[in-house]
N, C-alpha and C positions, 0 to 999 in steps of 0.2 A: 447655788444660785447667784451667792454674793461674790463668787471667784468668776463668774460671767459677767455679773454687772460691773465688777471692777475693770475687767479688759475691757468691754466696752466703753467704760467711763475714761479710760486711759487713752484708747483709740480717738475718742471724739472731742479731746482738748483736754483731758485731766493731766497731761504730761506738761502742756503749755502752762496751764494753772499754777502747778507745783514749781516749774522754774520760775515764774515771775514771784511766787512767796519766797522762793529761796534767794533772788536777788534783793528783794525787799529784807530780808534778814540780814544780808550782806551790808546793805546800806544802814541798817539800823546798827550793825556791829561797829560800825566805824567809830562810833563815840560812846563814851562810858554810860551816858544816860539812856542810850539807846540798846543797851545789851539785853534787858528785860523783853523790849518788844521783839529785839533779834530771836531769842529764844522762841518767843509766841509764834514770830513768823514760819521758823524752821518747821515747829509742829504742825502749822497749817499746812506747809507744804508735804509733810508726811501724810496728814490727812487727806489732801486733795489726791494724792496717788492712789489711794484705796479707802474710798469713803465708806462703802458699803461693809457692815459688820460691825462698825466701829461705834463707841458711846461717848459722847461729849458731856463733860460736866463744867458747869458755868460757876466761876469762884465770885464774882461779882464784887461789889464794894467801889469805895472813891476812887483808890489807884487804877482799879479796872475802866472806869468812866474816864478818867484822864488819860489812860493809855489808848483809849479809842479814840479820843478827841485828836490826839496826838497822830495816830495811825491814819486817821481820815486825812486830817491836812496834809502829812507829809507823803503817804503811798496811796491811800486808799482812792482818792477823786481821781489820780492819774492812772492808777490801774485801771479803774472803771472806763475812763475814756479809751484808754489804750485797747481793752477788751471789745469796748461797743464798734470802735473803728474797725478793728479785725474782723469781728463777725459779721456786721454788716457789708464789707468788702469780699469775704468770701461767699456771702450768700447772696449778692448781688448777681442776677442772670443777665445783665446787659454790659457785665465788664468781663473779660477773660483775657488771658495771656496771649498774644499772637504767636504762632510759629513762624510767621513770615519775617522779612527784614523791616517790620515796622518799629523795633527797637522799643517794645514796652505794651502798653496797654492800649486796647481798641476798646470804644464805644460801640455799640450796635444800635 
């Protein structure tokens, strides 16, 4: 059952989520200070590819809180905006791509 769930998850957006987590990891690896955050971002990319059947263990503590605050400011807020704009654009029934020479989108 978890294999079917993972396949459905990947097809419905899990691959995009993993790509964005991997990009966040690459951005964090640019600096020495961001390497621990980059490692965690790559772990999240791996987790978002196949989330069903995996167990997450929370480490906690003050360093984790500080890392979460840095992540929200640097990546999390902007990633949430990008996902919300992408999802609202894809789910909007009044916007579709034209197959005629209108060169872009047409509002119905």
